[in-house]
N, CA, C and O atoms as a CHARMM CRD file, in Angstrom:
* protein
*
   80
    1    1 MET  N     13.74300 -19.73400  11.97800 PROA 1      0.00000
    2    1 MET  CA    13.96500 -18.35000  11.52000 PROA 1      0.00000
    3    1 MET  C     13.49900 -18.22600  10.06000 PROA 1      0.00000
    4    1 MET  O     12.79200 -17.28100   9.71000 PROA 1      0.00000
    5    2 SER  N     13.89300 -19.17100   9.22800 PROA 2      0.00000
    6    2 SER  CA    13.49300 -19.08600   7.80000 PROA 2      0.00000
    7    2 SER  C     11.96600 -19.16600   7.69500 PROA 2      0.00000
    8    2 SER  O     11.37100 -18.58800   6.78600 PROA 2      0.00000
    9    3 GLN  N     11.33800 -19.88500   8.63100 PROA 3      0.00000
   10    3 GLN  CA     9.85700 -19.99000   8.55700 PROA 3      0.00000
   11    3 GLN  C      9.22900 -18.61600   8.76200 PROA 3      0.00000
   12    3 GLN  O      8.23600 -18.28900   8.11300 PROA 3      0.00000
   13    4 MET  N      9.79100 -17.81500   9.64800 PROA 4      0.00000
   14    4 MET  CA     9.23000 -16.47000   9.90100 PROA 4      0.00000
   15    4 MET  C      9.33100 -15.62500   8.63600 PROA 4      0.00000
   16    4 MET  O      8.38900 -14.91800   8.27700 PROA 4      0.00000
   17    5 ILE  N     10.47400 -15.70200   7.96400 PROA 5      0.00000
   18    5 ILE  CA    10.65600 -14.89900   6.73600 PROA 5      0.00000
   19    5 ILE  C      9.63200 -15.35300   5.68300 PROA 5      0.00000
   20    5 ILE  O      9.00600 -14.52500   5.02100 PROA 5      0.00000
   21    6 GLY  N      9.47200 -16.64900   5.53900 PROA 6      0.00000
   22    6 GLY  CA     8.51000 -17.16800   4.56200 PROA 6      0.00000
   23    6 GLY  C      7.10800 -16.65700   4.86600 PROA 6      0.00000
   24    6 GLY  O      6.34800 -16.31200   3.96100 PROA 6      0.00000
   25    7 ARG  N      6.77500 -16.61300   6.16700 PROA 7      0.00000
   26    7 ARG  CA     5.40500 -16.14200   6.53900 PROA 7      0.00000
   27    7 ARG  C      5.26000 -14.67500   6.12300 PROA 7      0.00000
   28    7 ARG  O      4.21700 -14.27900   5.60400 PROA 7      0.00000
   29    8 VAL  N      6.27600 -13.88800   6.34400 PROA 8      0.00000
   30    8 VAL  CA     6.18700 -12.44800   5.98800 PROA 8      0.00000
   31    8 VAL  C      6.00900 -12.30300   4.48000 PROA 8      0.00000
   32    8 VAL  O      5.19600 -11.50300   4.01500 PROA 8      0.00000
   33    9 ILE  N      6.77600 -13.08400   3.72300 PROA 9      0.00000
   34    9 ILE  CA     6.66600 -12.99800   2.25200 PROA 9      0.00000
   35    9 ILE  C      5.26400 -13.42700   1.82900 PROA 9      0.00000
   36    9 ILE  O      4.65300 -12.80200   0.96200 PROA 9      0.00000
   37   10 TRP  N      4.75800 -14.49500   2.44400 PROA 10     0.00000
   38   10 TRP  CA     3.41200 -14.98700   2.08100 PROA 10     0.00000
   39   10 TRP  C      2.37000 -13.90900   2.36200 PROA 10     0.00000
   40   10 TRP  O      1.49400 -13.63800   1.54100 PROA 10     0.00000
   41   11 GLU  N      2.48500 -13.30600   3.53200 PROA 11     0.00000
   42   11 GLU  CA     1.48900 -12.26400   3.89300 PROA 11     0.00000
   43   11 GLU  C      1.58400 -11.09100   2.91200 PROA 11     0.00000
   44   11 GLU  O      0.57000 -10.53400   2.49300 PROA 11     0.00000
   45   12 LYS  N      2.82400 -10.72700   2.55400 PROA 12     0.00000
   46   12 LYS  CA     2.99000  -9.58600   1.62600 PROA 12     0.00000
   47   12 LYS  C      2.42200  -9.96900   0.26400 PROA 12     0.00000
   48   12 LYS  O      1.80500  -9.13900  -0.40300 PROA 12     0.00000
   49   13 ASN  N      2.62000 -11.20400  -0.15100 PROA 13     0.00000
   50   13 ASN  CA     2.11400 -11.64500  -1.46300 PROA 13     0.00000
   51   13 ASN  C      0.58500 -11.60100  -1.46500 PROA 13     0.00000
   52   13 ASN  O     -0.03200 -11.17100  -2.44000 PROA 13     0.00000
   53   14 ILE  N     -0.01000 -12.04700  -0.36700 PROA 14     0.00000
   54   14 ILE  CA    -1.48600 -12.05700  -0.28600 PROA 14     0.00000
   55   14 ILE  C     -2.00400 -10.61600  -0.32400 PROA 14     0.00000
   56   14 ILE  O     -2.98900 -10.31700  -0.99900 PROA 14     0.00000
   57   15 LYS  N     -1.33100  -9.73600   0.40600 PROA 15     0.00000
   58   15 LYS  CA    -1.78600  -8.32900   0.42800 PROA 15     0.00000
   59   15 LYS  C     -1.64500  -7.71900  -0.96400 PROA 15     0.00000
   60   15 LYS  O     -2.51500  -6.97500  -1.41700 PROA 15     0.00000
   61   16 THR  N     -0.56000  -8.03500  -1.62600 PROA 16     0.00000
   62   16 THR  CA    -0.34200  -7.46200  -2.97900 PROA 16     0.00000
   63   16 THR  C     -1.43700  -7.95900  -3.91900 PROA 16     0.00000
   64   16 THR  O     -1.95400  -7.19800  -4.73700 PROA 16     0.00000
   65   17 ARG  N     -1.78300  -9.22400  -3.79700 PROA 17     0.00000
   66   17 ARG  CA    -2.80800  -9.79200  -4.71200 PROA 17     0.00000
   67   17 ARG  C     -4.14600  -9.13300  -4.38500 PROA 17     0.00000
   68   17 ARG  O     -4.93300  -8.84700  -5.28700 PROA 17     0.00000
   69   18 TYR  N     -4.40200  -8.89400  -3.12200 PROA 18     0.00000
   70   18 TYR  CA    -5.69100  -8.28500  -2.75200 PROA 18     0.00000
   71   18 TYR  C     -5.74100  -6.83400  -3.25700 PROA 18     0.00000
   72   18 TYR  O     -6.78000  -6.34300  -3.69600 PROA 18     0.00000
   73   19 LEU  N     -4.58200  -6.16900  -3.17800 PROA 19     0.00000
   74   19 LEU  CA    -4.52400  -4.76200  -3.61200 PROA 19     0.00000
   75   19 LEU  C     -4.71700  -4.69600  -5.12800 PROA 19     0.00000
   76   19 LEU  O     -5.34500  -3.77300  -5.64600 PROA 19     0.00000
   77   20 LYS  N     -4.16900  -5.68600  -5.82700 PROA 20     0.00000
   78   20 LYS  CA    -4.26900  -5.67600  -7.29500 PROA 20     0.00000
   79   20 LYS  C     -5.66700  -6.15500  -7.64900 PROA 20     0.00000
   80   20 LYS  O     -6.01000  -6.23900  -8.82900 PROA 20     0.00000
């Protein structure tokens, strides 16, 4: 379960970096 949350955070971080 914690792995799924980590994946979501990672994806959001990557998207934020791409947006910036």
